[in-house]
N, C-alpha and C positions, 0 to 999 in steps of 0.2 A: 504493500500500500504506500502511495507517495505521501510525502509530508505536506500537510495543508498550510504551508508557509510560502509567501511570495518572496523570491529572491529578486533584487533589483540591481541591475548592472548598467552603467553608462559606457558607451563605446564611441571612439573616434579613431579610425584607422588602427584598430586593435587586433588585427589578424595574427600578429606574432604571439599573443598570449591568450586570446579569447577561448580557444579550444581547451586549454588547460583549465580555465575557470569553469566552463560549461561542463566538462567531464566531472568536475568535483561536485556539481550540484544536480546530477541526474536524478537523485532521490527526491527532489522537491517537485511538488505538483506544478508549480508555475515559476518561470524565470522571465522577468520582464527585461528585455534588452532595448534600451533607448539609444538610438544612434544619432550622432550630431552631424552626420554628413560624410561618412567614410567613402574613400575612393579605392580602398584595397579590398581584400577578400573577406572583410568582416561580415558582410551580408550573407554570403554563401555559407560561411562557417556557422552562423547563428541558425540558418535555415535547416541545418542537418540535425537539429535537436528537437524532438517532438514536444518537449515541455517548454520551449521558448516562445514567448509572445514578443514578436519583433515590431518595434515602432520607431518612427523617425521624428526628430524635432531639431531645427537649427540651433546650434550651440551658442548660448548667450551668457553662460556662466554656470558654475557647478551647482549652486543652490537652486536656481530656476530649473535646471535640467533634472535634478533629482526630484523636485516637486512634481514635474510633469510625469516622470516615471512612476511616482507613488500613486498618481491618479489613475494610472493604467493597471495597477495591482488590484487583485480581487480578494485576497485573503486578509484576515484581521491582523496578522503579524507579518512583519517584513524583516528580511535579512539583507543588508546592503553590502555589496561587494564592488570593488573596482575591477576593471577588465584585466588587470595584471595580478590579480589575487586568486587564491583557491582556498576552499575550506578543507579541513582535515577530516578523516573518517570519524575521529573522536567528536568533532563538532556535530556532524550529521547524526551520529548515534545519540549524542546527548540531547539534541533538539527533538529527536523522535521518541525519547524515553518517557515523555509525559505530555499532557495537554497543557497549553499555555493560556487557554481561555479563562481559567480561574486564577491566574496570577494576580497577586495584589500589586505587583510592580508593573510599570508600563514601558520601561526601557532597560536594556542590559548592555553593559560594556563587554566587549569581546577582545581577548588577547590576540594581538597580531605580531607574528614573527616577521621582521624586516630583513631583507637580503640586500647586499650591496656588493657588486663585482663578484658574484658567485659564492658569497659567504653569508651565513646568518649573523645578524648583528645583535648579539646579546649584551653588549656593553658599548658605551660611547654616546655621542650626541643623539643618534637616531636608533637607539636600541629598541628592542621590542617592548611595546606598552599596550594598554587596553584602549579601545576606541568604542564610541557609542554606535553600534551597528545593528542591534536586534531590538525591535520596538513594535508597539501596537500602532497600526497605521492611522487609526482615527485620531484626528487632532494633530498629526505630525506635519511639521513644516520646516524645511531646511532654510537656514539663514547664514549669510556671510559669503564673501567672494572666494576666499582661500581658507582651507582648513574649516570648511563649513560644518555646521552641527545641526542635528535634528532637534528642534524645539517641539515639545508636546504641550498642547493647549497653552502656548505662549511661554512655557517655562524652559529655560536653558538647562540642559542636563549637567549635573554635578555628581561625581562619584559617591559623595556622601549624602545625596538627596534621599528623602524618604521614599520616593517613587522610583528610585534607580537601584539596580543591582549589577553584579558582575558575575558572568558565567565562570564555571571552573576553568582555571588557567590552561588545562590540557585541551580544552575545546578551542581550537585556534583557527585563525585565518592566516594563511601564508602569503606574504607580499614579496613576490620575486619577479620584478619587472623585466628581467632579462635584457636590460638596456646597455648599449655601448656608450662611450663617452659622447658621441654625437647626439644620441637621444637625450642624455642628461643635459647637455648644453641647450638643446632646443626646449626642453622642459623648463629650465631655469628662466629662459626668456618669457615663456607664457605665464609662469607662476609669478614672476616679478611684476608683470603688468597687472595681474589680479591683486597682488598684495598692495601695490601702489594705489590702485583704484579704490580699494577698501579704505586705505588710510586717508586718501583725499576726500572721500565722501564723509568720513568721520571728522573732517576739519583739521586733520593733522598737518603740521608744517615742519620743515627742517632747514637749517642753514647749510652753507657749504662746509663750514667747520664741523657742523654736526654730522654730515655725511662721512667726513674723514675720521672723526672720533668714533663713530659707530663701527666703521670698518676695522679699526684697530681693536676696539673692545670685543667685537664679535670674533675676530681671529683668535684672540687670547682665550676667550670663553669656550669656543667650540673646540679648539685644539687641546685645551686642558682636559677635555672629556674624550678626545679621539686619539691621543698620541699612542695609547696602548694598542691601537689597531694598526700601527705601523704605517706602511706606504698607503694602504687603503684609507687610514685615518687622515693622512695628510691630504689626499685627494678629496675626501668628503669635506674636510674643513674648507678647502678652496672653493668647492662648489656651493656650499652653504653660504659662505661669506659673499660670494659673487652674487647670489640670488638676493641677499639682503641689501647689498650695496646698490645693485641696479634698481631695486624698489625705492630706496632712499633717493637716488638720483632722479627718478621719475617724479617723486613728490616735490623735490627741490625745483625741477624744471617747470612743474605746474605753477609753483610760487613765482618763479621768474616771469613766466608767461603772463600771469595776472598783473604783474607790476608794470607792464608795457603801457 
């Protein structure tokens, strides 16, 4: 019997990793794949899975896209994945071990194992942590441009919230993007724009000196947590700091533009 839970996945030229994601969720009754305009083999890959409900919507941002995908879901509970993630058999077995309809909690954090350059990251800046990924669909709305979060009935999730729980740590999502350095650099550009847009809309400003100070502070902070990861830690530090610096530059550029 398939799991009466809707899995929600966003795609955009995700052919490299989508098959792995969909293989891991075959046990679920419904997998909503919302595509933002792929030109690779994403569509044909999704079509090969009978439990996939494939829909399209022009990509305008992660939160708006996830909210559209949630509206296409039909089950009361949703599990949210990225197209470069997969669920473990332990997570599938755990979710199928009980009915969630009588749960007093409406959102659960799920442990995610992050991979970088072929290795699981169990320590350092981007080590494995829990994310709010399993929740009751009714009243759910994603907010935020980058690192978006599902608000339930207008409430932002907190790990210590009375309506929030954490699934057993062995029930994991595996985040293995299988990305080369070219993919990482392209992602930095996209994410930096989203981060800058979020800060600009919040009224944040930064000076030229502030951009430089933040770059130095970020480099010291991130590398202090990454140095034990050796060469990969150094690469991760440079990538993270580049992303943050580009976002700050974009915020500063907007300030300069408005002063004209």
